[in-house]
All heavy atoms as a GROMACS GRO file, in nm:
protein
  487
    1MET      N    1  -1.664  16.949   8.956
    1MET     CA    2  -1.708  17.061   8.880
    1MET      C    3  -1.829  17.121   8.953
    1MET      O    4  -1.917  17.051   8.996
    1MET     CB    5  -1.748  17.020   8.738
    1MET     CG    6  -1.803  17.131   8.662
    1MET     SD    7  -1.812  17.102   8.485
    1MET     CE    8  -1.656  17.029   8.453
    2THR      N    9  -1.831  17.249   8.962
    2THR     CA   10  -1.942  17.317   9.028
    2THR      C   11  -2.059  17.326   8.935
    2THR      O   12  -2.047  17.319   8.812
    2THR     CB   13  -1.900  17.460   9.073
    2THR    OG1   14  -1.868  17.533   8.957
    2THR    CG2   15  -1.784  17.456   9.168
    3ALA      N   16  -2.180  17.343   8.995
    3ALA     CA   17  -2.301  17.346   8.915
    3ALA      C   18  -2.306  17.468   8.826
    3ALA      O   19  -2.375  17.467   8.725
    3ALA     CB   20  -2.418  17.339   9.010
    4ASP      N   21  -2.241  17.577   8.867
    4ASP     CA   22  -2.251  17.702   8.786
    4ASP      C   23  -2.149  17.706   8.672
    4ASP      O   24  -2.153  17.798   8.595
    4ASP     CB   25  -2.239  17.823   8.879
    4ASP     CG   26  -2.111  17.826   8.953
    4ASP    OD1   27  -2.038  17.725   8.956
    4ASP    OD2   28  -2.080  17.930   9.016
    5LYS      N   29  -2.057  17.614   8.664
    5LYS     CA   30  -1.959  17.613   8.555
    5LYS      C   31  -1.984  17.494   8.463
    5LYS      O   32  -1.978  17.381   8.504
    5LYS     CB   33  -1.817  17.606   8.611
    5LYS     CG   34  -1.711  17.606   8.501
    5LYS     CD   35  -1.575  17.586   8.561
    5LYS     CE   36  -1.468  17.589   8.448
    5LYS     NZ   37  -1.450  17.462   8.383
    6ARG      N   38  -2.014  17.528   8.335
    6ARG     CA   39  -2.034  17.420   8.238
    6ARG      C   40  -1.897  17.382   8.183
    6ARG      O   41  -1.805  17.462   8.169
    6ARG     CB   42  -2.118  17.474   8.123
    6ARG     CG   43  -2.262  17.501   8.163
    6ARG     CD   44  -2.345  17.535   8.045
    6ARG     NE   45  -2.326  17.432   7.946
    6ARG     CZ   46  -2.385  17.432   7.828
    6ARG    NH1   47  -2.462  17.531   7.795
    6ARG    NH2   48  -2.366  17.334   7.739
    7GLU      N   49  -1.884  17.251   8.161
    7GLU     CA   50  -1.759  17.202   8.108
    7GLU      C   51  -1.750  17.238   7.958
    7GLU      O   52  -1.851  17.238   7.888
    7GLU     CB   53  -1.742  17.054   8.132
    7GLU     CG   54  -1.840  16.965   8.065
    7GLU     CD   55  -1.824  16.819   8.108
    7GLU    OE1   56  -1.724  16.785   8.173
    7GLU    OE2   57  -1.910  16.739   8.070
    8SER      N   58  -1.629  17.267   7.917
    8SER     CA   59  -1.609  17.297   7.771
    8SER      C   60  -1.622  17.165   7.694
    8SER      O   61  -1.624  17.057   7.746
    8SER     CB   62  -1.471  17.357   7.753
    8SER     OG   63  -1.370  17.260   7.773
    9TYR      N   64  -1.627  17.182   7.561
    9TYR     CA   65  -1.632  17.063   7.477
    9TYR      C   66  -1.510  16.972   7.500
    9TYR      O   67  -1.525  16.852   7.512
    9TYR     CB   68  -1.642  17.106   7.331
    9TYR     CG   69  -1.647  16.989   7.234
    9TYR    CD1   70  -1.764  16.919   7.216
    9TYR    CD2   71  -1.533  16.949   7.163
    9TYR    CE1   72  -1.771  16.811   7.128
    9TYR    CE2   73  -1.538  16.840   7.076
    9TYR     CZ   74  -1.657  16.772   7.065
    9TYR     OH   75  -1.661  16.665   6.978
   10ALA      N   76  -1.394  17.032   7.508
   10ALA     CA   77  -1.269  16.955   7.529
   10ALA      C   78  -1.274  16.884   7.663
   10ALA      O   79  -1.232  16.767   7.675
   10ALA     CB   80  -1.147  17.046   7.520
   11GLU      N   81  -1.322  16.952   7.764
   11GLU     CA   82  -1.333  16.888   7.899
   11GLU      C   83  -1.435  16.776   7.898
   11GLU      O   84  -1.408  16.668   7.957
   11GLU     CB   85  -1.376  16.991   8.005
   11GLU     CG   86  -1.269  17.097   8.034
   11GLU     CD   87  -1.322  17.211   8.116
   11GLU    OE1   88  -1.445  17.245   8.110
   11GLU    OE2   89  -1.242  17.272   8.188
   12GLU      N   90  -1.543  16.792   7.826
   12GLU     CA   91  -1.645  16.688   7.819
   12GLU      C   92  -1.585  16.568   7.746
   12GLU      O   93  -1.605  16.454   7.786
   12GLU     CB   94  -1.769  16.739   7.742
   12GLU     CG   95  -1.873  16.633   7.725
   12GLU     CD   96  -1.990  16.677   7.642
   12GLU    OE1   97  -1.973  16.769   7.554
   12GLU    OE2   98  -2.102  16.625   7.662
   13GLN      N   99  -1.516  16.591   7.633
   13GLN     CA  100  -1.455  16.480   7.558
   13GLN      C  101  -1.352  16.408   7.644
   13GLN      O  102  -1.346  16.283   7.640
   13GLN     CB  103  -1.396  16.529   7.427
   13GLN     CG  104  -1.497  16.578   7.328
   13GLN     CD  105  -1.599  16.472   7.296
   13GLN    OE1  106  -1.568  16.362   7.257
   13GLN    NE2  107  -1.727  16.504   7.318
   14ALA      N  108  -1.270  16.482   7.718
   14ALA     CA  109  -1.170  16.418   7.804
   14ALA      C  110  -1.239  16.332   7.910
   14ALA      O  111  -1.195  16.221   7.940
   14ALA     CB  112  -1.083  16.522   7.870
   15ARG      N  113  -1.351  16.383   7.968
   15ARG     CA  114  -1.420  16.309   8.073
   15ARG      C  115  -1.483  16.183   8.009
   15ARG      O  116  -1.474  16.073   8.065
   15ARG     CB  117  -1.531  16.396   8.134
   15ARG     CG  118  -1.615  16.323   8.238
   15ARG     CD  119  -1.720  16.410   8.297
   15ARG     NE  120  -1.809  16.473   8.200
   15ARG     CZ  121  -1.909  16.411   8.137
   15ARG    NH1  122  -1.936  16.285   8.159
   15ARG    NH2  123  -1.984  16.482   8.050
   16LEU      N  124  -1.547  16.196   7.895
   16LEU     CA  125  -1.608  16.080   7.826
   16LEU      C  126  -1.502  15.976   7.789
   16LEU      O  127  -1.524  15.855   7.800
   16LEU     CB  128  -1.688  16.126   7.705
   16LEU     CG  129  -1.812  16.210   7.736
   16LEU    CD1  130  -1.873  16.263   7.608
   16LEU    CD2  131  -1.913  16.130   7.814
   17ASP      N  132  -1.387  16.023   7.741
   17ASP     CA  133  -1.276  15.932   7.707
   17ASP      C  134  -1.231  15.853   7.830
   17ASP      O  135  -1.211  15.731   7.826
   17ASP     CB  136  -1.158  16.007   7.650
   17ASP     CG  137  -1.185  16.060   7.508
   17ASP    OD1  138  -1.288  16.019   7.447
   17ASP    OD2  139  -1.104  16.140   7.461
   18ALA      N  140  -1.218  15.922   7.943
   18ALA     CA  141  -1.170  15.857   8.067
   18ALA      C  142  -1.274  15.754   8.113
   18ALA      O  143  -1.239  15.643   8.159
   18ALA     CB  144  -1.146  15.960   8.175
   19GLU      N  145  -1.405  15.792   8.102
   19GLU     CA  146  -1.508  15.700   8.139
   19GLU      C  147  -1.509  15.572   8.050
   19GLU      O  148  -1.531  15.461   8.095
   19GLU     CB  149  -1.647  15.765   8.136
   19GLU     CG  150  -1.664  15.871   8.244
   19GLU     CD  151  -1.793  15.950   8.228
   19GLU    OE1  152  -1.872  15.924   8.134
   19GLU    OE2  153  -1.813  16.042   8.307
   20ALA      N  154  -1.484  15.595   7.922
   20ALA     CA  155  -1.480  15.480   7.826
   20ALA      C  156  -1.360  15.390   7.861
   20ALA      O  157  -1.376  15.268   7.857
   20ALA     CB  158  -1.467  15.530   7.683
   21VAL      N  159  -1.247  15.448   7.890
   21VAL     CA  160  -1.131  15.369   7.929
   21VAL      C  161  -1.160  15.284   8.054
   21VAL      O  162  -1.132  15.164   8.058
   21VAL     CB  163  -1.006  15.458   7.955
   21VAL    CG1  164  -0.895  15.379   8.020
   21VAL    CG2  165  -0.959  15.518   7.823
   22ASP      N  166  -1.228  15.344   8.150
   22ASP     CA  167  -1.261  15.272   8.271
   22ASP      C  168  -1.353  15.158   8.245
   22ASP      O  169  -1.339  15.048   8.296
   22ASP     CB  170  -1.324  15.370   8.372
   22ASP     CG  171  -1.227  15.466   8.433
   22ASP    OD1  172  -1.104  15.445   8.422
   22ASP    OD2  173  -1.276  15.565   8.496
   23ARG      N  174  -1.457  15.182   8.158
   23ARG     CA  175  -1.551  15.075   8.120
   23ARG      C  176  -1.481  14.961   8.054
   23ARG      O  177  -1.504  14.844   8.083
   23ARG     CB  178  -1.665  15.130   8.030
   23ARG     CG  179  -1.770  15.207   8.102
   23ARG     CD  180  -1.893  15.232   8.012
   23ARG     NE  181  -1.862  15.293   7.886
   23ARG     CZ  182  -1.847  15.424   7.868
   23ARG    NH1  183  -1.859  15.509   7.967
   23ARG    NH2  184  -1.818  15.470   7.748
   24TRP      N  185  -1.393  14.991   7.956
   24TRP     CA  186  -1.324  14.885   7.886
   24TRP      C  187  -1.224  14.812   7.972
   24TRP      O  188  -1.206  14.690   7.957
   24TRP     CB  189  -1.252  14.944   7.757
   24TRP     CG  190  -1.351  14.953   7.645
   24TRP    CD1  191  -1.408  15.065   7.595
   24TRP    CD2  192  -1.406  14.844   7.569
   24TRP    NE1  193  -1.495  15.032   7.495
   24TRP    CE2  194  -1.497  14.897   7.477
   24TRP    CE3  195  -1.385  14.706   7.573
   24TRP    CZ2  196  -1.567  14.817   7.387
   24TRP    CZ3  197  -1.457  14.627   7.484
   24TRP    CH2  198  -1.543  14.685   7.393
   25ALA      N  199  -1.164  14.881   8.067
   25ALA     CA  200  -1.074  14.813   8.161
   25ALA      C  201  -1.148  14.705   8.239
   25ALA      O  202  -1.100  14.596   8.262
   25ALA     CB  203  -1.010  14.915   8.255
   26VAL      N  204  -1.271  14.738   8.281
   26VAL     CA  205  -1.351  14.642   8.355
   26VAL      C  206  -1.390  14.523   8.265
   26VAL      O  207  -1.379  14.409   8.303
   26VAL     CB  208  -1.480  14.707   8.413
   26VAL    CG1  209  -1.578  14.605   8.468
   26VAL    CG2  210  -1.440  14.810   8.520
   27ILE      N  211  -1.431  14.552   8.142
   27ILE     CA  212  -1.468  14.446   8.047
   27ILE      C  213  -1.351  14.356   8.018
   27ILE      O  214  -1.361  14.234   8.022
   27ILE     CB  215  -1.524  14.510   7.916
   27ILE    CG1  216  -1.657  14.577   7.945
   27ILE    CG2  217  -1.539  14.404   7.806
   27ILE    CD1  218  -1.706  14.668   7.833
   28MET      N  219  -1.237  14.416   7.986
   28MET     CA  220  -1.122  14.337   7.945
   28MET      C  221  -1.056  14.263   8.060
   28MET      O  222  -0.987  14.161   8.036
   28MET     CB  223  -1.016  14.428   7.875
   28MET     CG  224  -1.065  14.477   7.742
   28MET     SD  225  -0.942  14.563   7.646
   28MET     CE  226  -0.839  14.428   7.596
   29ALA      N  227  -1.080  14.300   8.181
   29ALA     CA  228  -1.023  14.228   8.293
   29ALA      C  229  -1.074  14.086   8.299
   29ALA      O  230  -1.007  13.995   8.349
   29ALA     CB  231  -1.059  14.301   8.424
   30ASP      N  232  -1.195  14.062   8.247
   30ASP     CA  233  -1.256  13.927   8.247
   30ASP      C  234  -1.218  13.845   8.121
   30ASP      O  235  -1.257  13.730   8.112
   30ASP     CB  236  -1.407  13.939   8.258
   30ASP     CG  237  -1.448  13.994   8.392
   30ASP    OD1  238  -1.375  13.976   8.492
   30ASP    OD2  239  -1.556  14.056   8.403
   31TRP      N  240  -1.153  13.909   8.025
   31TRP     CA  241  -1.117  13.836   7.904
   31TRP      C  242  -0.997  13.744   7.928
   31TRP      O  243  -0.908  13.781   8.004
   31TRP     CB  244  -1.080  13.934   7.790
   31TRP     CG  245  -1.191  14.010   7.732
   31TRP    CD1  246  -1.322  14.013   7.774
   31TRP    CD2  247  -1.182  14.095   7.618
   31TRP    NE1  248  -1.395  14.096   7.694
   31TRP    CE2  249  -1.312  14.148   7.596
   31TRP    CE3  250  -1.082  14.134   7.534
   31TRP    CZ2  251  -1.340  14.234   7.493
   31TRP    CZ3  252  -1.107  14.220   7.431
   31TRP    CH2  253  -1.234  14.272   7.411
   32PRO      N  254  -0.995  13.633   7.860
   32PRO     CA  255  -0.870  13.548   7.867
   32PRO      C  256  -0.757  13.622   7.792
   32PRO      O  257  -0.784  13.712   7.718
   32PRO     CB  258  -0.912  13.420   7.792
   32PRO     CG  259  -1.023  13.459   7.705
   32PRO     CD  260  -1.095  13.574   7.774
   33PRO      N  261  -0.635  13.583   7.819
   33PRO     CA  262  -0.523  13.645   7.751
   33PRO      C  263  -0.541  13.637   7.600
   33PRO      O  264  -0.591  13.536   7.546
   33PRO     CB  265  -0.401  13.563   7.792
   33PRO     CG  266  -0.442  13.499   7.923
   33PRO     CD  267  -0.590  13.479   7.911
   34MET      N  268  -0.502  13.744   7.529
   34MET     CA  269  -0.518  13.749   7.384
   34MET      C  270  -0.395  13.693   7.312
   34MET      O  271  -0.283  13.703   7.364
   34MET     CB  272  -0.541  13.893   7.337
   34MET     CG  273  -0.673  13.948   7.381
   34MET     SD  274  -0.716  14.106   7.304
   34MET     CE  275  -0.603  14.214   7.390
   35THR      N  276  -0.418  13.637   7.197
   35THR     CA  277  -0.308  13.591   7.113
   35THR      C  278  -0.246  13.712   7.045
   35THR      O  279  -0.300  13.823   7.041
   35THR     CB  280  -0.359  13.494   7.003
   35THR    OG1  281  -0.446  13.568   6.917
   35THR    CG2  282  -0.436  13.377   7.065
   36ASP      N  283  -0.125  13.690   6.989
   36ASP     CA  284  -0.062  13.796   6.914
   36ASP      C  285  -0.147  13.844   6.799
   36ASP      O  286  -0.150  13.965   6.770
   36ASP     CB  287   0.073  13.748   6.863
   36ASP     CG  288   0.178  13.734   6.972
   36ASP    OD1  289   0.156  13.785   7.082
   36ASP    OD2  290   0.283  13.670   6.945
   37GLU      N  291  -0.216  13.753   6.733
   37GLU     CA  292  -0.303  13.791   6.621
   37GLU      C  293  -0.420  13.876   6.666
   37GLU      O  294  -0.455  13.976   6.599
   37GLU     CB  295  -0.355  13.666   6.547
   37GLU     CG  296  -0.251  13.586   6.475
   37GLU     CD  297  -0.169  13.493   6.565
   37GLU    OE1  298  -0.209  13.468   6.683
   37GLU    OE2  299  -0.066  13.445   6.522
   38GLN      N  300  -0.476  13.845   6.783
   38GLN     CA  301  -0.585  13.926   6.838
   38GLN      C  302  -0.538  14.064   6.873
   38GLN      O  303  -0.602  14.165   6.846
   38GLN     CB  304  -0.648  13.857   6.957
   38GLN     CG  305  -0.727  13.734   6.922
   38GLN     CD  306  -0.770  13.658   7.047
   38GLN    OE1  307  -0.690  13.641   7.139
   38GLN    NE2  308  -0.891  13.610   7.048
   39ILE      N  309  -0.422  14.072   6.937
   39ILE     CA  310  -0.364  14.201   6.972
   39ILE      C  311  -0.336  14.287   6.850
   39ILE      O  312  -0.368  14.403   6.843
   39ILE     CB  313  -0.235  14.183   7.056
   39ILE    CG1  314  -0.270  14.119   7.191
   39ILE    CG2  315  -0.162  14.314   7.075
   39ILE    CD1  316  -0.149  14.074   7.271
   40GLN      N  317  -0.282  14.223   6.745
   40GLN     CA  318  -0.255  14.295   6.622
   40GLN      C  319  -0.386  14.345   6.558
   40GLN      O  320  -0.392  14.459   6.509
   40GLN     CB  321  -0.181  14.205   6.522
   40GLN     CG  322  -0.145  14.278   6.394
   40GLN     CD  323  -0.066  14.187   6.297
   40GLN    OE1  324  -0.058  14.065   6.317
   40GLN    NE2  325  -0.009  14.246   6.198
   41ALA      N  326  -0.490  14.264   6.557
   41ALA     CA  327  -0.619  14.304   6.499
   41ALA      C  328  -0.676  14.422   6.575
   41ALA      O  329  -0.725  14.519   6.514
   41ALA     CB  330  -0.715  14.187   6.502
   42ILE      N  331  -0.670  14.419   6.706
   42ILE     CA  332  -0.722  14.533   6.784
   42ILE      C  333  -0.639  14.657   6.761
   42ILE      O  334  -0.689  14.769   6.748
   42ILE     CB  335  -0.724  14.496   6.936
   42ILE    CG1  336  -0.840  14.398   6.962
   42ILE    CG2  337  -0.744  14.621   7.023
   42ILE    CD1  338  -0.846  14.346   7.101
   43ALA      N  339  -0.505  14.641   6.750
   43ALA     CA  340  -0.418  14.757   6.724
   43ALA      C  341  -0.455  14.821   6.590
   43ALA      O  342  -0.455  14.944   6.578
   43ALA     CB  343  -0.271  14.712   6.725
   44ILE      N  344  -0.484  14.740   6.489
   44ILE     CA  345  -0.522  14.794   6.358
   44ILE      C  346  -0.649  14.874   6.370
   44ILE      O  347  -0.659  14.986   6.316
   44ILE     CB  348  -0.534  14.680   6.257
   44ILE    CG1  349  -0.395  14.623   6.223
   44ILE    CG2  350  -0.604  14.729   6.127
   44ILE    CD1  351  -0.397  14.493   6.144
   45VAL      N  352  -0.747  14.822   6.437
   45VAL     CA  353  -0.875  14.890   6.452
   45VAL      C  354  -0.855  15.021   6.526
   45VAL      O  355  -0.906  15.127   6.488
   45VAL     CB  356  -0.982  14.800   6.522
   45VAL    CG1  357  -1.103  14.881   6.562
   45VAL    CG2  358  -1.017  14.683   6.438
   46LEU      N  359  -0.777  15.018   6.636
   46LEU     CA  360  -0.753  15.138   6.714
   46LEU      C  361  -0.679  15.244   6.632
   46LEU      O  362  -0.706  15.362   6.642
   46LEU     CB  363  -0.678  15.107   6.842
   46LEU     CG  364  -0.759  15.024   6.945
   46LEU    CD1  365  -0.672  14.986   7.062
   46LEU    CD2  366  -0.885  15.096   6.990
   47ASN      N  367  -0.584  15.201   6.553
   47ASN     CA  368  -0.511  15.297   6.468
   47ASN      C  369  -0.604  15.361   6.366
   47ASN      O  370  -0.592  15.481   6.339
   47ASN     CB  371  -0.397  15.226   6.394
   47ASN     CG  372  -0.277  15.202   6.483
   47ASN    OD1  373  -0.259  15.269   6.585
   47ASN    ND2  374  -0.197  15.101   6.448
   48ARG      N  375  -0.697  15.286   6.309
   48ARG     CA  376  -0.791  15.343   6.214
   48ARG      C  377  -0.883  15.442   6.284
   48ARG      O  378  -0.913  15.549   6.228
   48ARG     CB  379  -0.875  15.228   6.150
   48ARG     CG  380  -0.794  15.149   6.053
   48ARG     CD  381  -0.873  15.037   5.994
   48ARG     NE  382  -0.785  14.960   5.907
   48ARG     CZ  383  -0.821  14.842   5.855
   48ARG    NH1  384  -0.939  14.790   5.882
   48ARG    NH2  385  -0.741  14.772   5.779
   49ILE      N  386  -0.930  15.410   6.405
   49ILE     CA  387  -1.013  15.501   6.480
   49ILE      C  388  -0.936  15.629   6.511
   49ILE      O  389  -0.988  15.740   6.494
   49ILE     CB  390  -1.065  15.440   6.609
   49ILE    CG1  391  -1.164  15.323   6.575
   49ILE    CG2  392  -1.128  15.538   6.699
   49ILE    CD1  393  -1.201  15.237   6.692
   50GLU      N  394  -0.811  15.613   6.557
   50GLU     CA  395  -0.730  15.731   6.589
   50GLU      C  396  -0.708  15.818   6.468
   50GLU      O  397  -0.715  15.942   6.479
   50GLU     CB  398  -0.596  15.682   6.645
   50GLU     CG  399  -0.506  15.792   6.692
   50GLU     CD  400  -0.377  15.742   6.754
   50GLU    OE1  401  -0.319  15.642   6.698
   50GLU    OE2  402  -0.333  15.796   6.852
   51THR      N  403  -0.685  15.760   6.352
   51THR     CA  404  -0.670  15.837   6.228
   51THR      C  405  -0.793  15.918   6.194
   51THR      O  406  -0.785  16.035   6.161
   51THR     CB  407  -0.630  15.743   6.113
   51THR    OG1  408  -0.506  15.677   6.146
   51THR    CG2  409  -0.615  15.818   5.983
   52ARG      N  410  -0.907  15.853   6.206
   52ARG     CA  411  -1.035  15.923   6.176
   52ARG      C  412  -1.059  16.035   6.274
   52ARG      O  413  -1.103  16.144   6.236
   52ARG     CB  414  -1.149  15.827   6.180
   52ARG     CG  415  -1.154  15.738   6.056
   52ARG     CD  416  -1.278  15.656   6.052
   52ARG     NE  417  -1.272  15.562   5.937
   52ARG     CZ  418  -1.360  15.468   5.919
   52ARG    NH1  419  -1.457  15.449   6.004
   52ARG    NH2  420  -1.346  15.391   5.813
   53LEU      N  421  -1.029  16.010   6.400
   53LEU     CA  422  -1.046  16.116   6.500
   53LEU      C  423  -0.956  16.235   6.475
   53LEU      O  424  -0.995  16.351   6.485
   53LEU     CB  425  -1.025  16.061   6.644
   53LEU     CG  426  -1.130  15.966   6.697
   53LEU    CD1  427  -1.083  15.906   6.829
   53LEU    CD2  428  -1.263  16.038   6.711
   54ALA      N  429  -0.829  16.207   6.437
   54ALA     CA  430  -0.736  16.312   6.406
   54ALA      C  431  -0.783  16.394   6.286
   54ALA      O  432  -0.771  16.517   6.284
   54ALA     CB  433  -0.596  16.252   6.382
   55GLU      N  434  -0.837  16.324   6.185
   55GLU     CA  435  -0.891  16.394   6.069
   55GLU      C  436  -1.007  16.486   6.105
   55GLU      O  437  -1.017  16.596   6.054
   55GLU     CB  438  -0.933  16.293   5.960
   55GLU     CG  439  -0.812  16.222   5.894
   55GLU     CD  440  -0.857  16.110   5.806
   55GLU    OE1  441  -0.976  16.080   5.795
   55GLU    OE2  442  -0.767  16.044   5.746
   56ASN      N  443  -1.094  16.434   6.194
   56ASN     CA  444  -1.212  16.511   6.234
   56ASN      C  445  -1.165  16.633   6.318
   56ASN      O  446  -1.225  16.739   6.308
   56ASN     CB  447  -1.305  16.427   6.314
   56ASN     CG  448  -1.381  16.330   6.229
   56ASN    OD1  449  -1.388  16.347   6.108
   56ASN    ND2  450  -1.431  16.222   6.288
   57TRP      N  451  -1.060  16.618   6.399
   57TRP     CA  452  -1.010  16.731   6.478
   57TRP      C  453  -0.960  16.841   6.384
   57TRP      O  454  -0.980  16.959   6.411
   57TRP     CB  455  -0.895  16.687   6.569
   57TRP     CG  456  -0.926  16.662   6.712
   57TRP    CD1  457  -0.879  16.557   6.784
   57TRP    CD2  458  -1.006  16.738   6.805
   57TRP    NE1  459  -0.925  16.565   6.914
   57TRP    CE2  460  -1.005  16.674   6.926
   57TRP    CE3  461  -1.080  16.853   6.790
   57TRP    CZ2  462  -1.069  16.723   7.039
   57TRP    CZ3  463  -1.149  16.904   6.902
   57TRP    CH2  464  -1.140  16.840   7.021
   58LYS      N  465  -0.894  16.802   6.278
   58LYS     CA  466  -0.839  16.900   6.182
   58LYS      C  467  -0.949  16.978   6.115
   58LYS      O  468  -0.938  17.099   6.085
   58LYS     CB  469  -0.753  16.832   6.077
   58LYS     CG  470  -0.621  16.780   6.128
   58LYS     CD  471  -0.545  16.708   6.018
   58LYS     CE  472  -0.422  16.643   6.071
   58LYS     NZ  473  -0.354  16.563   5.970
   59GLN      N  474  -1.064  16.910   6.089
   59GLN     CA  475  -1.175  16.974   6.020
   59GLN      C  476  -1.255  17.065   6.112
   59GLN      O  477  -1.322  17.154   6.066
   59GLN     CB  478  -1.269  16.868   5.959
   59GLN     CG  479  -1.203  16.788   5.851
   59GLN     CD  480  -1.289  16.676   5.800
   59GLN    OE1  481  -1.401  16.653   5.852
   59GLN    NE2  482  -1.241  16.598   5.707
   60ALA      N  483  -1.250  17.038   6.241
   60ALA     CA  484  -1.331  17.117   6.338
   60ALA      C  485  -1.278  17.255   6.360
   60ALA      O  486  -1.174  17.294   6.328
   60ALA     CB  487  -1.337  17.041   6.469
   0.00000   0.00000   0.00000
């Protein structure tokens, strides 16, 4: 991105999302394999986060 062009809100969010994915990929690479119960628990949390984000997008 050039210094004279500011990123839009959507571009900023996409960049921050990509950075977060990269950070978590590094963190999780050192984790031992997860059990099915752990995977299910994480999936539930991620689904709740996704639902809240979708609701916030609709309100914006």
